[in-house]
PASE-739875 format. One record per atom (N, C-alpha, C, O): x, y, z. Coordinates in steps of 0.05 Angstrom, whole numbers, padded with zeros to 5 digits, always signed. Example, Ala and Ser with C-alpha at 12.3 -4.5 7.8 and 13.67 -1.06 7.14 Angstrom:
+00264-00114+00156+00246-00090+00156+00264-00066+00156+00285-00066+00169+00257-00045+00142+00273-00021+00143+00258+00001+00157+00268+00023+00161
This chain:
-00288+00126+00750-00258+00124+00751-00250+00095+00754-00261+00081+00771-00230+00086+00738-00220+00059+00740-00205+00056+00766-00192+00075+00776-00206+00032+00778-00191+00026+00802-00162+00019+00797-00146+00021+00815-00156+00011+00772-00128+00004+00765-00124+00009+00736-00144+00010+00720-00099+00012+00728-00092+00016+00700-00068-00001+00693-00053-00010+00711-00064-00005+00667-00040-00019+00658-00016-00004+00668-00013+00020+00665+00002-00018+00681+00026-00005+00693+00048-00026+00695+00047-00043+00712+00068-00024+00678+00091-00043+00678+00114-00030+00693+00128-00013+00682+00118-00039+00717+00139-00027+00734+00163-00046+00736+00160-00070+00736+00187-00034+00739+00211-00049+00744+00228-00034+00764+00233-00010+00761+00236-00048+00785+00252-00035+00806+00281-00036+00798+00298-00048+00812+00287-00023+00776+00314-00021+00765+00320+00008+00758+00303+00021+00746+00343+00018+00765+00350+00046+00759+00349+00050+00729+00359+00034+00713+00336+00072+00721+00334+00079+00693+00309+00068+00680+00303+00074+00657+00293+00051+00695+00268+00040+00684+00245+00053+00699+00247+00062+00722+00222+00052+00685+00198+00065+00697+00189+00048+00722+00187+00024+00720+00183+00063+00743+00175+00049+00768+00157+00068+00784+00165+00077+00806+00134+00075+00773+00115+00094+00786+00092+00078+00798+00077+00065+00783+00089+00080+00824+00067+00066+00837+00041+00080+00832+00039+00104+00829+00019+00064+00831-00008+00075+00827-00017+00090+00852-00012+00080+00874-00029+00112+00848-00044+00126+00869-00071+00133+00858-00075+00133+00834-00089+00140+00876-00116+00148+00866-00114+00172+00849-00129+00175+00829-00096+00191+00856-00093+00215+00840-00082+00209+00812-00092+00220+00792-00062+00190+00810-00051+00183+00785-00071+00168+00767-00073+00173+00743-00086+00150+00779-00106+00135+00764-00127+00154+00753-00137+00151+00730-00135+00174+00768-00153+00194+00758-00141+00209+00735-00155+00216+00715-00115+00215+00737-00101+00229+00716-00100+00212+00690-00105+00222+00668-00095+00186+00694-00095+00168+00670-00122+00168+00657-00124+00168+00632-00144+00167+00673-00171+00168+00661-00176+00193+00646-00188+00193+00624-00165+00215+00656-00170+00241+00643-00156+00242+00616-00168+00250+00596-00131+00234+00615-00117+00236+00589-00126+00214+00569-00124+00218+00545-00136+00192+00580-00147+00171+00562-00170+00182+00546-00174+00173+00523-00186+00200+00558-00209+00211+00544-00200+00228+00520-00216+00234+00502-00174+00236+00520-00163+00251+00497-00146+00233+00479-00130+00242+00463-00151+00206+00482-00136+00186+00466-00106+00190+00469-00091+00190+00450-00098+00191+00494-00069+00194+00501-00064+00177+00526-00082+00166+00538-00039+00174+00533-00031+00158+00556-00005+00167+00567+00010+00182+00555+00002+00157+00591+00027+00163+00604+00048+00142+00596+00044+00119+00602+00069+00151+00584+00089+00132+00574+00101+00115+00596+00106+00091+00592+00105+00126+00620+00118+00111+00641+00102+00086+00649+00113+00068+00662+00076+00085+00642+00061+00061+00650+00066+00037+00630+00061+00014+00637+00075+00044+00606+00079+00022+00586+00108+00021+00575+00114+00004+00559+00125+00040+00584+00152+00041+00572+00167+00015+00575+00181+00006+00556+00165+00002+00598+00180-00023+00602+00168-00046+00584+00183-00065+00578+00143-00043+00577+00131-00063+00559+00139-00059+00530+00146-00079+00517+00139-00035+00521+00144-00030+00492+00174-00027+00486+00182-00026+00463+00191-00024+00507+00220-00023+00504+00232-00045+00521+00244-00039+00542+00230-00070+00512+00241-00093+00528+00272-00092+00528+00284-00079+00512+00283-00106+00548+00312-00107+00550+00325-00120+00525+00347-00113+00517+00311-00139+00514+00320-00153+00489+00295-00162+00474+00273-00163+00485+00299-00170+00449+00275-00179+00434+00260-00202+00448+00272-00220+00458+00234-00199+00449+00217-00219+00462+00196-00228+00442+00174-00216+00441+00202-00248+00426+00184-00256+00405+00158-00268+00416+00159-00283+00436+00136-00261+00404+00111-00274+00411+00106-00300+00396+00087-00314+00401+00125-00307+00378+00123-00332+00362+00133-00355+00379+00151-00352+00396+00121-00378+00374+00130-00403+00387+00148-00419+00367+00143-00418+00343+00168-00432+00378+00182-00452+00360+00162-00473+00351+00148-00485+00368+00161-00478+00326+00141-00496+00315+00153-00516+00295+00172-00509+00281+00141-00540+00294+00147-00559+00273+00121-00567+00259+00102-00575+00273+00121-00566+00233+00098-00575+00217+00107-00600+00201+00124-00598+00184+00096-00623+00208+00104-00648+00195+00089-00651+00169+00065-00650+00168+00104-00654+00148+00092-00656+00121+00073-00680+00119+00052-00677+00107+00081-00703+00130+00064-00726+00128+00037-00722+00141+00017-00733+00132+00036-00706+00162+00011-00700+00175-00006-00680+00160-00031-00682+00159+00007-00661+00146-00008-00640+00132-00016-00649+00103-00036-00640+00093+00000-00667+00091-00003-00673+00063-00032-00683+00057-00043-00673+00037-00044-00701+00072-00072-00709+00065-00091-00686+00065-00109-00685+00048-00088-00667+00082-00106-00644+00083-00101-00625+00059-00119-00613+00048-00075-00622+00052-00068-00606+00028-00081-00619+00004-00093-00605-00013-00078-00645+00001-00090-00659-00023-00120-00658-00022-00133-00657-00043-00132-00659+00002-00161-00657+00004-00172-00631-00007-00194-00630-00018-00156-00610-00005-00166-00584-00016-00170-00585-00046-00184-00568-00057-00157-00604-00060-00161-00607-00089-00190-00613-00095-00201-00604-00116-00203-00627-00077-00231-00635-00081-00251-00614-00072-00274-00614-00080-00241-00595-00056-00260-00576-00043-00261-00549-00057-00283-00537-00058-00239-00540-00068-00239-00513-00081-00222-00514-00106-00203-00530-00108-00228-00497-00125-00212-00495-00150-00194-00471-00147-00198-00453-00130-00173-00469-00163-00156-00445-00163-00171-00420-00169-00165-00399-00158-00191-00422-00187-00207-00399-00194-00223-00389-00170-00226-00365-00166-00234-00407-00154-00249-00399-00130-00231-00388-00108-00237-00368-00096-00208-00402-00104-00191-00395-00081-00171-00373-00088-00160-00361-00069-00166-00368-00113-00144-00350-00120-00118-00366-00119-00103-00369-00139-00112-00376-00096-00089-00394-00091-00098-00416-00072-00108-00410-00050-00095-00441-00080-00104-00463-00063-00081-00470-00044-00063-00485-00051-00083-00459-00020-00061-00461-00001-00071-00468+00027-00092-00458+00036-00057-00485+00041-00060-00489+00070-00038-00474+00084-00014-00482+00081-00044-00453+00098-00023-00437+00110-00015-00447+00138-00031-00461+00151+00009-00440+00146+00020-00449+00172+00015-00428+00192+00024-00405+00189+00002-00435+00214-00006-00415+00234+00010-00419+00260+00008-00440+00273+00025-00399+00267+00039-00400+00293+00020-00391+00314+00007-00370+00311+00017-00406+00336-00003-00398+00357+00001-00370+00368-00019-00357+00375+00026-00360+00368+00030-00333+00378+00027-00311+00357+00029-00288+00364+00021-00319+00332+00019-00299+00311-00006-00302+00294-00007-00293+00271-00026-00316+00305-00051-00320+00290-00064-00294+00282-00077-00293+00261-00061-00273+00297-00074-00248+00291-00064-00235+00265-00077-00218+00253-00039-00243+00257-00028-00231+00233-00023-00253+00211-00010-00247+00191-00033-00277+00216-00030-00299+00197-00001-00304+00189+00006-00305+00166+00016-00306+00210+00044-00310+00205+00053-00337+00216+00042-00348+00235+00073-00349+00203+00085-00373+00212+00106-00368+00234+00110-00384+00252+00119-00345+00232+00138-00336+00252+00143-00306+00247+00146-00298+00224+00145-00291+00268+00151-00262+00265+00133-00249+00245+00108-00250+00248+00145-00237+00224+00129-00224+00203+00131-00239+00177+00128-00228+00155+00135-00266+00179+00137-00283+00155+00113-00301+00153+00104-00313+00173+00104-00304+00129+00081-00322+00123+00092-00347+00108+00112-00345+00093+00080-00370+00113+00086-00394+00098+00061-00411+00094+00043-00411+00110+00060-00424+00071+00037-00442+00066+00045-00464+00046+00066-00462+00033+00029-00484+00045+00033-00506+00026+00012-00504+00004-00012-00506+00009+00021-00500-00021+00003-00496-00043+00003-00522-00060+00024-00535-00063-00020-00529-00070-00023-00554-00086-00038-00547-00112-00057-00532-00112-00028-00560-00133-00041-00556-00159-00041-00583-00174-00022-00598-00172-00062-00588-00189-00065-00612-00205-00056-00607-00233-00054-00584-00242-00050-00629-00248-00042-00626-00276-00063-00610-00292-00087-00614-00290-00053-00591-00308-00070-00575-00325-00080-00550-00312-00093-00533-00325-00076-00546-00286-00085-00522-00272-00065-00500-00274-00041-00504-00276-00075-00475-00274-00058-00451-00274-00073-00430-00258-00095-00422-00265-00060-00419-00238-00071-00397-00222-00070-00371-00238-00051-00368-00254-00088-00353-00234-00089-00328-00249-00065-00311-00242-00054-00312-00220-00056-00296-00262-00033-00279-00259-00040-00255-00241-00062-00244-00243-00021-00248-00224-00026-00226-00205+00001-00214-00196+00022-00225-00202+00000-00192-00181+00024-00181-00169+00016-00167-00143-00007-00160-00139+00036-00163-00126+00030-00152-00100+00055-00139-00088+00078-00143-00098+00052-00124-00067+00074-00111-00054+00092-00131-00039+00116-00126-00035+00080-00153-00030+00096-00173-00015+00115-00187-00034+00109-00193-00057+00139-00193-00024+00158-00210-00038+00151-00239-00033+00142-00245-00011+00156-00256-00053+00147-00284-00050+00169-00302-00060+00185-00295-00077+00169-00327-00050+00187-00348-00060+00172-00374-00058+00152-00377-00044+00182-00394-00073+00171-00421-00072+00194-00441-00071+00215-00438-00083+00189-00462-00055+00208-00484-00053+00192-00509-00059+00174-00516-00044+00200-00523-00080+00184-00545-00090+00187-00570-00073+00210-00578-00066+00165-00582-00065+00166-00605-00047+00162-00632-00061+00176-00651-00055+00142-00633-00079+00138-00659-00093+00123-00654-00119+00110-00633-00123+00125-00673-00138+00111-00672-00163+00129-00664-00186+00152-00657-00182+00117-00666-00210+00132-00659-00234+00114-00642-00252+00089-00644-00251+00126-00625-00269+00111-00609-00287+00103-00582-00277+00090-00567-00291+00112-00574-00253+00105-00547-00243+00120-00526-00258+00142-00530-00269+00108-00502-00260+00121-00480-00273+00112-00454-00260+00091-00452-00247+00129-00433-00264+00122-00406-00255+00129-00387-00278+00149-00391-00291+00113-00367-00283+00118-00347-00303+00120-00320-00288+00100-00311-00276+00143-00308-00289+00148-00282-00275+00155-00261-00295+00177-00262-00307+00138-00242-00299+00142-00221-00319+00151-00232-00346+00169-00221-00359+00138-00253-00354+00144-00265-00380+00166-00285-00381+00171-00297-00402+00179-00290-00358+00200-00310-00356+00188-00336-00345+00182-00337-00321+00184-00356-00362+00172-00381-00353+00195-00400-00344+00215-00403-00358+00191-00412-00321+00210-00431-00310+00198-00457-00303+00176-00459-00292+00211-00478-00311+00202-00505-00304+00214-00512-00277+00237-00504-00271+00200-00527-00260+00208-00531-00232+00208-00560-00225+00190-00575-00233+00228-00567-00209+00230-00595-00199+00234-00594-00168+00238-00572-00157+00233-00617-00156+00235-00619-00127+00261-00605-00117+00282-00609-00128+00257-00590-00096+00279-00575-00082+00290-00551-00098+00309-00539-00090+00277-00545-00120+00284-00520-00134+00273-00497-00118+00252-00499-00104+00286-00474-00119+00279-00450-00105+00274-00428-00125+00291-00422-00142+00250-00416-00125+00243-00397-00145+00232-00371-00132+00219-00372-00112+00238-00349-00145+00230-00322-00135+00206-00311-00151+00204-00315-00175+00188-00298-00136+00168-00281-00149+00170-00254-00134+00154-00249-00116+00188-00237-00142+00194-00212-00128+00170-00193-00127+00152-00195-00144+00170-00175-00108+00147-00157-00105+00144-00140-00130+00164-00131-00141+00119-00135-00138+00114-00118-00161+00115-00132-00187+00109-00120-00208+00123-00158-00188+00125-00172-00214+00099-00188-00218+00088-00201-00200+00090-00188-00244+00067-00205-00251+00077-00234-00250+00098-00241-00260+00061-00251-00237+00069-00279-00236+00044-00297-00235+00023-00290-00224+00048-00320-00246+00027-00341-00245+00042-00368-00244+00066-00369-00250+00028-00388-00235+00041-00414-00232+00020-00436-00236-00004-00432-00233+00030-00459-00244+00012-00481-00249+00028-00507-00254+00051-00509-00248+00014-00526-00265+00025-00552-00271+00017-00559-00300-00006-00557-00308+00037-00568-00315+00031-00576-00343+00011-00600-00344+00009-00615-00324-00003-00602-00366-00024-00623-00368-00012-00651-00365-00026-00669-00356+00013-00655-00373+00025-00681-00372+00041-00685-00346+00057-00704-00344+00038-00666-00327+00052-00668-00302+00037-00684-00281+00018-00698-00288+00045-00682-00256+00032-00696-00234+00023-00675-00213+00031-00652-00215+00008-00683-00194+00000-00665-00172+00026-00654-00159+00044-00670-00152+00027-00628-00156+00051-00615-00145+00044-00600-00119+00023-00588-00117+00063-00601-00100+00060-00586-00075+00086-00570-00071+00108-00581-00075+00084-00545-00064+00107-00529-00057+00102-00511-00034+00079-00505-00027+00123-00503-00021+00120-00483+00001+00121-00455-00011+00139-00448-00027+00101-00439-00003+00101-00410-00009+00112-00395+00015+00104-00401+00037+00131-00377+00010+00140-00360+00032+00137-00331+00023+00145-00323+00001+00125-00315+00040+00121-00287+00034+00125-00269+00059+00125-00279+00081+00128-00243+00054+00129-00224+00076+00103-00209+00079+00103-00185+00085+00081-00222+00073+00054-00210+00075+00050-00196+00103+00042-00173+00103+00056-00210+00125+00052-00196+00151+00067-00170+00154+00058-00151+00166+00092-00170+00144+00108-00146+00145+00096-00123+00128+00094-00101+00138+00087-00130+00104+00075-00110+00087+00050-00098+00100+00045-00074+00099+00034-00116+00113+00010-00106+00126+00017-00089+00151+00003-00069+00156+00038-00097+00165+00046-00081+00189+00055-00054+00181+00051-00034+00195+00068-00052+00157+00077-00026+00147+00055-00011+00133+00059+00012+00124+00031-00023+00131+00008-00012+00117+00016-00004+00088+00011+00019+00079+00030-00023+00075+00041-00017+00048+00033-00038+00028+00044-00038+00006+00013-00055+00034+00007-00078+00017-00013-00070-00005-00035-00060+00001-00006-00076-00030-00024-00074-00052-00026-00102-00066-00008-00118-00064-00049-00107-00078-00053-00132-00093-00068-00125-00118-00088-00110-00118-00060-00137-00141-00072-00131-00167-00074-00157-00183-00054-00172-00185-00097-00161-00195-00101-00184-00213-00096-00175-00242-00105-00153-00249-00082-00191-00257-00076-00183-00285-00102-00180-00301-00120-00197-00298-00104-00159-00316-00130-00154-00331-00138-00177-00349-00161-00180-00355-00118-00192-00359-00124-00214-00377-00124-00241-00362-00128-00262-00375-00119-00241-00336-00117-00264-00319-00093-00282-00326-00086-00300-00311-00080-00277-00348-00057-00293-00356-00038-00275-00371-00047-00258-00386-00013-00279-00368+00007-00263-00382+00022-00279-00402+00024-00304-00399+00031-00267-00424+00045-00282-00444+00073-00290-00435+00085-00277-00418+00084-00312-00446+00111-00320-00442+00128-00305-00463+00126-00310-00487+00144-00285-00454+00158-00267-00472+00186-00277-00479+00196-00272-00500+00198-00291-00460+00226-00300-00463+00227-00330-00467+00208-00344-00461+00250-00340-00476+00253-00369-00478+00250-00382-00451+00258-00371-00431+00238-00406-00450+00234-00420-00425+00260-00425-00411+00280-00434-00423+00261-00419-00385+00285-00422-00368+00308-00404-00377+00331-00411-00372+00302-00382-00389+00323-00363-00398+00338-00351-00374+00361-00345-00376+00323-00347-00352+00336-00335-00328+00359-00353-00318+00381-00342-00312+00355-00379-00316+00376-00397-00308+00398-00399-00328+00422-00399-00321+00391-00399-00354+00411-00401-00375+00429-00376-00375+00452-00378-00382+00417-00353-00369+00432-00328-00370+00449-00323-00345+00472-00315-00346+00437-00328-00322+00449-00320-00297+00457-00342-00278+00468-00337-00257+00453-00367-00286+00457-00390-00267+00484-00403-00269+00488-00423-00256+00503-00391-00284+00530-00404-00286+00548-00393-00264+00548-00369-00257+00564-00411-00252+00581-00403-00229+00601-00382-00238+00616-00385-00257+00601-00359-00222+00621-00338-00226+00620-00325-00253+00640-00312-00261+00599-00328-00268+00596-00316-00294+00569-00301-00296+00549-00311-00285+00569-00279-00310+00544-00265-00316+00546-00254-00344+00567-00250-00355+00522-00250-00356+00523-00239-00383+00537-00212-00384+00532-00194-00369+00556-00210-00403+00572-00185-00405+00554-00161-00410+00536-00161-00427+00559-00140-00395+00544-00115-00398+00518-00114-00384+00505-00094-00384+00509-00137-00373+00483-00138-00359+00487-00133-00329+00506-00143-00317+00469-00117-00317+00472-00110-00289+00448-00117-00272+00449-00116-00248+00426-00125-00285+00401-00130-00270+00390-00104-00258+00402-00083-00260+00366-00106-00247+00353-00083-00236+00364-00074-00209+00362-00051-00201+00377-00093-00195+00387-00088-00168+00366-00092-00147+00373-00096-00123+00341-00090-00155+00319-00093-00135+00315-00121-00127+00307-00127-00104+00320-00140-00145+00318-00168-00139+00336-00184-00158+00345-00173-00178+00340-00209-00152+00358-00225-00168+00347-00230-00196+00324-00238-00198+00363-00226-00217+00354-00234-00244+00354-00264-00248+00341-00274-00266+00367-00279-00230+00366-00308-00230+00341-00315-00213+00342-00315-00189+00320-00322-00227+00295-00327-00214+00291-00355-00204+00274-00360-00187+00307-00374-00215+00305-00402-00206+00332-00412-00199+00351-00410-00214+00334-00424-00175+00359-00436-00165+00355-00466-00163+00339-00476-00147+00369-00480-00181+00364-00509-00184+00377-00525-00162+00399-00518-00153+00363-00545-00152+00373-00562-00130+00399-00575-00137+00417-00576-00120+00402-00587-00161+00426-00601-00168+00451-00583-00165+00471-00591-00154+00449-00559-00176+00472-00540-00174+00477-00532-00145+00500-00529-00137+00456-00528-00130+00459-00520-00102+00473-00542-00086+00491-00537-00071+00464-00567-00090+00475-00589-00075+00505-00593-00083+00521-00600-00066+00511-00590-00109+00538-00593-00118+00556-00571-00105+00578-00577-00097+00545-00547-00102+00560-00526-00089+00566-00532-00060+00588-00526-00050+00546-00543-00046+00550-00550-00018+00572-00571-00015+00589-00569+00002+00571-00591-00032+00591-00613-00030+00619-00602-00037+00638-00610-00024+00621-00585-00057+00647-00574-00064+00658-00557-00041+00681-00559-00034+00641-00541-00029+00649-00524-00007+00658-00541+00017+00677-00534+00031+00644-00563+00021+00651-00581+00044+00678-00593+00041+00691-00600+00061+00687-00596+00016+00714-00608+00012+00737-00589+00020+00759-00599+00025+00731-00564+00022+00753-00545+00028+00747-00528+00053+00763-00510+00059+00726-00533+00067+00719-00517+00090+00707-00534+00113+00694-00554+00109+00713-00525+00137+00701-00537+00161+00673-00527+00165+00658-00538+00181+00666-00505+00151+00639-00494+00154+00636-00477+00179+00655-00471+00193+00611-00471+00185+00604-00455+00209+00599-00473+00233+00587-00494+00230+00609-00465+00257+00603-00481+00280+00573-00480+00288+00564-00497+00303+00559-00461+00276+00530-00458+00283+00512-00470+00261+00489-00477+00267+00521-00471+00237+00503-00479+00214+00516-00500+00195+00504-00506+00175+00539-00510+00202+00551-00530+00184+00560-00517+00158+00569-00494+00158+00558-00532+00136+00564-00521+00110+00541-00503+00101+00519-00514+00094+00545-00477+00101+00522-00458+00100+00528-00439+00077+00548-00426+00076+00509-00438+00058+00513-00420+00034+00487-00404+00030+00465-00415+00032+00491-00379+00023+00468-00361+00017+00462-00362-00012+00479-00362-00029+00436-00362-00018+00427-00356-00046+00431-00326-00050+00424-00310-00033+00443-00318-00072+00449-00290-00076+00438-00279-00103+00431-00295-00121+00438-00253-00104+00433-00239-00129+00460-00238-00144+00478-00225-00135+00462-00253-00167+00488-00254-00180+00498-00228-00192+00521-00225-00198+00480-00209-00194+00487-00182-00205+00500-00165-00184+00515-00147-00190+00493-00169-00158+00502-00152-00137+00517-00166-00115+00533-00154-00100+00513-00193-00113+00525-00207-00090+00509-00205-00065+00516-00217-00045+00487-00190-00066+00470-00187-00042+00448-00207-00041+00448-00228-00054+00428-00202-00023+00406-00220-00020+00389-00222-00045+00390-00204-00062+00373-00243-00047+00358-00248-00071+00336-00227-00075+00328-00221-00097+00325-00217-00053+00305-00196-00054+00310-00176-00031+00326-00182-00013+00296-00154-00032+00302-00132-00013+00293-00139+00016+00305-00129+00035+00272-00155+00018+00261-00160+00045+00264-00189+00053+00261-00196+00077+00270-00207+00034+00272-00236+00041+00299-00247+00031+00308-00241+00009+00312-00262+00048+00336-00276+00041+00332-00306+00043+00312-00315+00055+00351-00321+00033+00348-00350+00034+00376-00363+00034+00395-00351+00025+00377-00387+00045+00402-00402+00046+00397-00432+00045+00374-00441+00048+00418-00447+00041+00417-00476+00043+00441-00484+00059+00463-00474+00055+00437-00503+00078+00459-00512+00094+00460-00543+00094+00439-00556+00092+00484-00553+00097+00487-00582+00097+00501-00590+00123+00522-00579+00130+00488-00609+00137+00500-00620+00161+00512-00647+00154+00499-00665+00144+00538-00649+00159+00552-00674+00152+00544-00696+00171+00533-00691+00192+00549-00721+00163+00540-00744+00180+00548-00741+00209+00571-00736+00215+00528-00743+00227+00533-00741+00255+00538-00713+00266+00543-00709+00290+00537-00693+00249+00544-00665+00257+00522-00654+00275+00499-00657+00270+00531-00641+00297+00513-00627+00316+00526-00600+00321+00547-00598+00333+00512-00579+00311+00523-00552+00313+00521-00540+00341+00507-00551+00358+00534-00518+00345+00532-00503+00370+00508-00483+00368+00500-00476+00346+00499-00475+00390+00475-00457+00391+00484-00428+00389+00504-00419+00399+00467-00413+00375+00470-00384+00374+00442-00372+00370+00423-00387+00365+00440-00346+00372+00414-00333+00368+00419-00308+00351+00441-00296+00352+00399-00299+00337+00401-00277+00318+00376-00260+00319+00354-00269+00325+00379-00234+00313+00356-00217+00309+00346-00222+00280+00358-00212+00261+00325-00236+00278+00313-00244+00253+00296-00269+00257+00300-00283+00276+00278-00273+00239+00260-00296+00240+00267-00315+00217+00274-00306+00195+00264-00341+00222+00274-00361+00203+00253-00384+00199+00241-00393+00219+00248-00392+00175+00231-00415+00168+00249-00435+00153+00259-00428+00132+00251-00459+00164+00267-00480+00152+00250-00501+00139+00227-00507+00149+00260-00513+00118+00248-00537+00107+00270-00557+00102+00290-00551+00089+00266-00582+00111+00286-00602+00107+00285-00611+00077+00264-00621+00068+00307-00608+00063+00308-00615+00035+00319-00644+00031+00314-00657+00011+00334-00653+00051+00346-00680+00049+00354-00690+00076+00363-00675+00093+00350-00716+00081+00358-00728+00106+00339-00725+00129+00315-00720+00125+00349-00727+00153+00333-00724+00177+00351-00715+00200+00375-00718+00199+00339-00704+00220+00354-00695+00244+00336-00681+00263+00312-00686+00264+00348-00664+00279+00332-00649+00298+00345-00622+00303+00369-00618+00299+00329-00603+00312+00339-00577+00321+00328-00571+00349+00307-00580+00356+00344-00557+00364+00335-00549+00391+00332-00519+00390+00351-00504+00385+00308-00509+00395+00301-00481+00393+00291-00472+00421+00270-00479+00429+00308-00456+00434+00302-00447+00461+00294-00470+00479+00275-00468+00495+00309-00492+00477+00305-00515+00495+00285-00534+00485+00281-00555+00498+00271-00528+00463+00250-00546+00452+00262-00563+00429+00272-00551+00409+00261-00589+00431+00271-00606+00410+00250-00610+00388+00227-00617+00394+00258-00606+00363+00241-00609+00340+00254-00629+00322+00275-00624+00310+00242-00653+00319+00253-00674+00302+00241-00672+00274+00217-00672+00271+00259-00669+00254+00249-00665+00227+00261-00686+00208+00282-00698+00213+00247-00688+00186+00255-00705+00163+00248-00691+00137+00237-00669+00138+00254-00703+00115+00251-00690+00089+00222-00679+00086+00202-00693+00091+00221-00654+00078+00196-00638+00072+00182-00627+00097+00163-00613+00095+00192-00634+00121+00181-00621+00145+00190-00592+00146+00211-00585+00135+00174-00575+00159+00180-00547+00161+00181-00540+00191+00164-00549+00206+00200-00523+00199+00200-00513+00227+00210-00484+00227+00221-00474+00207+00205-00470+00249+00212-00442+00250+00230-00437+00274+00228-00451+00295+00246-00416+00272+00262-00405+00294+00255-00376+00297+00261-00359+00280+00241-00369+00319+00234-00340+00324+00259-00324+00331+00280-00334+00337+00256-00298+00328+00277-00279+00333+00289-00282+00361+00275-00284+00381+00316-00281+00362+00331-00280+00387+00326-00304+00405+00327-00303+00429+00322-00327+00392+00320-00352+00406+00343-00370+00399+00351-00372+00376+00354-00382+00420+00377-00401+00416+00368-00424+00398+00346-00434+00401+00386-00431+00379+00380-00454+00362+00405-00468+00353+00426-00455+00349+00403-00494+00351+00425-00511+00342+00412-00534+00326+00389-00540+00329+00429-00546+00308+00418-00567+00290+00436-00592+00292+00460-00590+00297+00423-00615+00287+00438-00640+00288+00428-00659+00266+00404-00661+00261+00447-00672+00253+00441-00693+00233+00437-00719+00247+00455-00727+00263+00415-00733+00243+00409-00758+00257+00424-00782+00245+00426-00803+00258+00436-00778+00221+00449-00801+00208+00479-00800+00212+00491-00779+00212+00491-00824+00216+00520-00826+00218+00533-00831+00191+00558-00832+00189+00517-00833+00170+00528-00840+00144+00520-00821+00121+00534-00818+00102+00497-00808+00124+00487-00790+00103+00485-00761+00112+00480-00756+00136+00488-00743+00093+00486-00714+00101+00456-00707+00102+00439-00721+00092+00451-00684+00114+00424-00673+00115+00425-00644+00106+00444-00630+00112+00404-00635+00092+00404-00608+00081+00379-00593+00090+00357-00604+00090+00383-00568+00098+00361-00551+00107+00360-00525+00090+00379-00510+00089+00337-00522+00076+00331-00496+00063+00320-00477+00084+00306-00485+00102+00326-00451+00081+00316-00432+00100+00310-00406+00086+00326-00397+00069+00288-00393+00093+00284-00365+00085+00279-00348+00109+00270-00358+00130+00286-00322+00107+00287-00306+00131+00284-00276+00124+00282-00269+00100+00283-00259+00145+00280-00231+00141+00306-00215+00147+00304-00191+00153+00329-00228+00145+00354-00215+00151+00360-00191+00133+00372-00172+00143+00352-00191+00108+00357-00166+00092+00344-00141+00105+00355-00120+00103+00320-00144+00117+00308-00122+00130+00323-00114+00155+00329-00090+00159+00331-00134+00171+00345-00128+00196+00372-00114+00191+00380-00096+00205+00385-00124+00170+00412-00112+00164+00409-00085+00151+00425-00067+00157+00389-00081+00134+00385-00055+00122+00379-00033+00143+00386-00010+00140+00365-00041+00164+00357-00023+00185+00378-00021+00207+00374-00006+00227+00400-00035+00204+00421-00034+00225+00413-00048+00251+00424-00041+00272+00395-00068+00249+00385-00081+00273+00397-00109+00278+00393-00120+00300+00410-00120+00258+00420-00147+00261+00442-00150+00282+00460-00133+00283+00440-00170+00298+00462-00179+00316+00459-00208+00321+00437-00220+00318+00481-00221+00329+00481-00249+00334+00498-00254+00359+00516-00238+00365+00492-00276+00373+00507-00283+00397+00509-00313+00400+00490-00327+00396+00533-00322+00406+00538-00351+00410+00532-00358+00439+00537-00342+00457+00522-00382+00443+00517-00392+00470+00544-00400+00482+00559-00417+00472+00551-00387+00504+00578-00391+00516+00579-00415+00535+00600-00426+00540+00556-00423+00547+00556-00444+00567+00554-00471+00554+00545-00474+00532+00562-00492+00570+00558-00520+00563+00568-00527+00535+00556-00543+00521+00591-00516+00528+00603-00522+00502+00585-00514+00478+00587-00525+00457+00568-00494+00483+00550-00484+00461+00526-00501+00457+00513-00499+00436+00519-00519+00475+00496-00536+00472+00474-00529+00493+00481-00523+00516+00449-00530+00484+00427-00524+00502+00417-00548+00517+00418-00570+00506+00407-00545+00541+00392-00567+00553+00365-00570+00540+00353-00549+00533+00355-00593+00536+00329-00598+00524+00308-00596+00546+00308-00612+00565+00290-00576+00544+00270-00571+00564+00243-00585+00558+00228-00590+00575+00238-00589+00532+00213-00601+00523+00217-00614+00496+00198-00625+00485
């Protein structure tokens, strides 16, 4: 018989607070042999008062990772690796290979003339281009050319491949996926295209030409509804939209000039499980802190600044990546007094909202600013 058992007690009315006795411990041993347990010993653990993320606020500096990403070009081929990627590992989520919460992120690199084999999977995926020229993605026959700070979708269940044209340069982009969520749901499938490559069926960049015009969509077209028919969101148009919005709006006190990437056919999120946004912090802007039920991965697209996440200051510049775990206070600041700063973000808010779990709260103390603890 064990001398002690897991027992999370709280001396609060309505919470489990059962003291161990020799008789109870013997009882726990007995039911454990039947692969069962007493709820009151773990209820306070599995039903916390509020979300308690196991993820740490993290900053991944691009300049520090870039040499290692480039080194992988010499060590493995796309054919050997499937995808040549250095993934971002959160210390609190190593067991599920997540960068934060149930979100995965990695830095993928490809050399001119390379093309990864076509495949599809249950996980939804996105890419945000960091550097290089000549990159492309082919999604269900829609080939898209990609430039720095472009945002591209590879929705779940779609055949997709990506590479760099022979006359391009070495390219690096951030991959974002909900692989950990799909695995947690035990719903993940992966399939390699039988021909390893799919044909380009539509005119190059037809998705942007058809769906990328402001407030216009092709007459009579509705899209599938499952994901955005606009598969590539160009940086120039995005930045123009931010600047235009800034001329007529004070923006959000928590996120500055903040705009969501949307499915132009529905007005909703770009995919069912992953959403994305771009925000602009005006010169010298320092937002107020708030927290949300959801996990967030940010990449600095322009400028420099810092964010405070649960009291931890994270200083970022262009192409750095950082995360905000669920229900942690966060605020952002632009380090420049003359230039704006832009942050790309992808998140799992479509899941939280679809399940009725989303909530947000503003920090009421200290004018909405956190003390820096580390």
